[in-house]
N, C-alpha and C positions, 0 to 999 in steps of 0.2 A: 318584761325583764329589762333592767337598766342596760344601757349600751355598753358599759364597762364591765358587766358581770358575765361570767361564764355560765352557760346553761347548766342546770342541775337536773339530774335524773333521780326521782324519788320513787321508792317502791314500798308498798305497805299492804294493809289488810283492811277489812271493814270492821270497825269496832275493836274492843279489846276484852270484852266480857263474854266468855264462852266456856262453859264447864268442861268440855272435852280437851281444852287447851291446858287445863290444870294437871300438872304431872307429866305433860308432854312438851308443850312450848314453855309453860311456866314451871319453874322448879317446884318440886314437891314441898308443900308447907309454906309457900309464899303467900303472905297476907293478900287478900283480894284488893284491899285499898292500895296496894303497891303494884298492881298489875300494869297500869298505864306507865308508871315509872319504868318498869322492866321492859315492856314492849317498845317503848319509845327509844330505848337504847339498843335494840336489836333491829329496828326498822327505821325508815327515814320519813314516813308519813303514815297517817291513819285517816280513813274516811269515817266520819261520824254519821251513823245512821239514825240515831235517836232524834235528831233535829227534823227528820222527815215526819215523825209521828206527833210531835208536840214541842212546845217551847221548853228550853232548858233554863236553869237559873243563871243569872249573870255570875254568881259566885262559883258555879261549876266551871264556866269557861275560864275564869281567873285561876281556879285551882288547876285545871288542865294545862294552862300556860305555865304555871309555876312548877309543875311536876315533870316537865319535858325539857330536853336539851335545847340550847339556844338556837340551833339550826333546824329544829324539828318543825314540821308543817302539818296542819290538819286540813283536810277537805271536809266540807259540810254538805249534807243533803239539804236542799231547800225544802220547806214544809209542804206536805201534800195538800194543805188547804189552799196553797197557791196554784199548784199544777193540776189538781184533780177538780177542775171546774169547767163548765161548758164554755164560758166566755173568758179566755185568758187575758184579754185586754182590759178586763175589769179587776185585775189582781193587784193594782197599785197599792191599796191599803194593806193587803196581806204581805207584800214585799217589804213595805216600810216597817211594818210591825216586826218582821223577822230581823231586820238589821238593827232595830232598837231594843231587841230582846236580851242583849248581852253578848252577842257573838263577837262584837268588836273588842271584848275583853281578851280575846286571843292575840290581839295586837299584831306583831310581825309574824306570828305563827298561823295567821289566817290564810289558808290556801284557797283553791277554787271552790266555788259553790256549784254543786251538781243539782240542777233542776230536772228531776226525774219524772217522766210522764208515763201514764198507764199504757199498756199495749193496745188498748182500744182507742186511744186518742189519735185522731187523724189530723193530717196537715191541712190547716185552713190558712192560706197565705196572708190575708189581711189581718186576721185575728192574731196569728203568730208574730207578725211584724209589730202589732200593737203591744204584745207582751215583751218583745225584745226592747222596745223603746222605754219600757218601765224599769228595766234593769239598771241600777245606778253604776256609773263608771267609777265612782269613788264614794266612800262614806267616811266622814270624820277625817278627811285628808288622806285616806289610805285607798290605793287603787284596788278595785275588786275585780277578780277574774271569774267569769261565768262560763259554765258548760251546760249543755242541754242533753239529756239522755232520752232520746225518742225511740219508741219501740213498735211503730206501725210502718208498714211498707210504703205508705203514702208519702213518707218523708224522704224516700229515695228519689228525690226530685231536684233537678238543677235549680229550680226557683228557691227551694229551701236552702241549698248550699250557698247560693249567691246572697241570700238574705242574712244568714248567720255570719258569713264572711264579711259582709258590709258592716255588721255590728261588732266584729271582733270576738264573737262568742264561739267557743269550741264545741264540737260534737263529741259526746262520749263514745269512744270506740268500743263496741261490744265484741268480745273475742271468745272463741272456743265455746260458743253458746248457740242457742236456737234463735236468738234475737237478730233482727236485721243489722248487718254491719255496714256502717257508713264511715269510712276511714279518711274522708276528705279533711285536709288541714285548713282550718278557717280562723284560727286565732294565734296569738304569739306563744301558745303553750299547747301541749297534747295531754289528753286525759283518756286513759284506757282502763277498762275493767275486764280482766281476763278471768274466765269462769270454767276452766277445764281441768282443774286439779282432780286427781283420782286417788283412791285408796291404794291402788296397786303400786304407786310410786312413793317411796319414803319421803321424797321432797316434793310430792304433789304433782310435779311435772317431770318428764324424763330429762336426761341431760341434753338431748338434742332439742327438745322443745324449749327448755330454759335458755339454751344458747341462742335459739331463734328470737326469743323475746328480748334478750340482751342486745342482739344485733339491731333489731328494729328500734329499740330505745336509743341506741347510739346514733343511728341514722336520723331519727327525728330530731335529736338534740343538735346535730350538726347542720340541720336545715334541709335534709333530704327527705325523700318519700320511700319507705320500704316497699319492696315487692310483695305480692301475695296477699294483700288486703284489698277489700272491695271499696272502690271509690265511685262516686256518681259524677262529679264534675271536677276533674283534676285541677290543681292550683295552676293559674297562669304562669308561664315562664317568667323568670326574673331572678334577681339575686337571692341566694340562699338566706333564709331567716333562721338563725339559731333559736331553739325553743326549749323552755323548761318542759320536762316530761314527768307526768304523774301516772304510775301504774299501780293498780290495786288488784290483788288476787282475791276474788270474790266468789261466793257460791262454790260450785263444784263439790269436792269432798272437803268441807270446811275445816275439818280437823288438821288437814295437811297445809292449809294456806299460809300460816306463818313460816313453815319450813320452805315453801315455794318462794315466798318473798325474800327470805334470808339467802337462799341459794342464788337468786338474781343479784342481790346486793353484793354478795361475795364475788361473783364473776365481774360485776361492774367495777369493783375495786382494782381490778387488774387491767393493765393496758392491753390493747388488741395484740 
């Protein structure tokens, strides 16, 4: 985040194509080709999941850039071909291929890259350090923000925290889920995926739960550390670092996720 910029809190969902959102989130009769245009005006970010499964066309990224508001941001899942391998430090060619596949067509709307690992992937300090060294700090003159979504308990290690902190890489905070939670702040931004929306709540989360996430987001943005989340190696004392915050309402009862994200955005629009 530039020194003269205020931290931004962005809230969104995973993807924008989901049949149960038609007639609930999306107005009845809205053309499917206009769903991204609509969603991007109700939310402030979207995490693209399709990049995890395979390359997208450069023309698609350019189209997504054109269809969304100026201040909209996409997070992208890194490809599974990069993360689902035995030796991560050999992923250099895969990482380079990803960044040359057209993702840079998003230009200023390119947000963090989420490198998601399988729940069976264990922490190997030397190999993981090799992987982190392969992640580019910038591509085509544009700073790249990286986050790692690790899902094995072996990553709940002070050595892992110190390693990603040294490289300025964020740990994706898994929340309201069965995945291990590692809420340590290790980068100049925060990336949280909250997975507890339910059918019982019209807005996915109760008012109290929504307010709790809004409060956490504001604390993160101001440079603080919210209470009630699991850390392994708390950040050393020092001056508060304001951070951009990305929160995605993922999984849970997926049909309610847009409503949950919009409820958080609405609350964030009001002063404390």
